[in-house]
C-alpha positions as CSV (number, residue, x, y, z in Angstrom):
1,M,99.5,59.1,151.1
2,N,101.0,62.3,152.4
3,R,104.4,63.7,151.4
4,E,106.4,62.3,154.3
5,V,105.0,58.8,154.0
6,L,105.7,58.8,150.3
7,I,109.3,60.0,150.8
8,D,109.9,57.3,153.5
9,D,108.5,54.7,151.2
10,T,110.7,55.8,148.3
11,L,113.8,55.9,150.5
12,N,113.1,52.3,151.7
13,K,112.8,51.2,148.1
14,L,116.0,53.1,147.1
15,R,117.9,51.2,149.9
16,Q,117.0,47.9,148.2
17,L,118.3,49.0,144.8
18,P,121.8,48.3,143.5
19,E,124.1,51.3,143.2
20,V,123.7,51.6,139.4
21,K,120.0,51.9,139.7
22,I,120.3,54.4,142.5
23,K,122.4,56.5,140.1
24,E,119.6,56.3,137.5
25,V,117.0,57.4,140.0
26,N,119.3,60.3,141.0
27,D,119.8,61.4,137.4
28,F,116.0,61.3,136.9
29,A,115.4,63.4,140.0
30,E,117.9,65.9,138.7
31,F,116.1,66.0,135.4
32,L,112.7,66.6,137.1
33,L,114.2,69.4,139.2
34,S,115.8,71.1,136.1
35,K,112.4,71.0,134.4
36,I,110.9,72.7,137.4
37,D,113.7,75.3,137.5
38,D,113.2,75.9,133.7
39,K,109.5,76.5,134.2
40,I,110.1,78.9,137.1
41,V,112.7,80.9,135.0
42,L,110.3,81.0,132.0
43,E,107.4,82.2,134.0
44,G,109.6,84.9,135.6
45,I,110.8,86.1,132.2
46,Q,107.2,86.1,130.9
47,K,106.1,88.2,133.9
48,L,109.0,90.6,133.4
49,I,108.0,91.1,129.8
50,S,104.3,91.5,130.5
51,D,105.0,94.0,133.2
52,S,107.6,95.9,131.1
53,K,106.7,99.3,129.6
54,S,109.3,98.8,126.8
55,F,106.7,98.3,124.1
56,D,104.0,100.6,125.4
57,F,104.6,103.0,122.5
58,L,103.2,100.4,120.1
59,K,99.8,100.7,121.8
60,D,99.4,104.2,120.3
61,E,100.6,103.1,116.9
62,E,98.0,102.9,114.1
63,D,97.6,99.4,112.7
64,L,99.4,99.2,109.3
65,Y,97.4,96.2,108.2
66,T,93.9,94.8,108.7
67,V,92.3,91.4,108.0
68,N,91.2,92.8,104.7
69,D,94.8,93.0,103.6
70,L,95.2,89.2,103.8
71,K,95.4,87.2,100.6
72,E,94.5,84.0,102.4
73,K,92.7,83.4,105.7
74,Y,93.5,80.4,107.9
75,K,90.9,78.9,110.2
């Protein structure tokens, strides 16, 4: 099923629902869209941070601790 056929099929089913159920479907669609928006924002922030030069000075820093300094090692 392609996108347009699926949308038409969904709209036909929505027309058969009572108003209360249509409101539930609308709320769920808004929820799904907000999840997509949140993911886009999160990926954008992650890209900004990874492209940022703010912490480049840490690359030249000598490591203060090594694995040998650990009292316990977790697998």
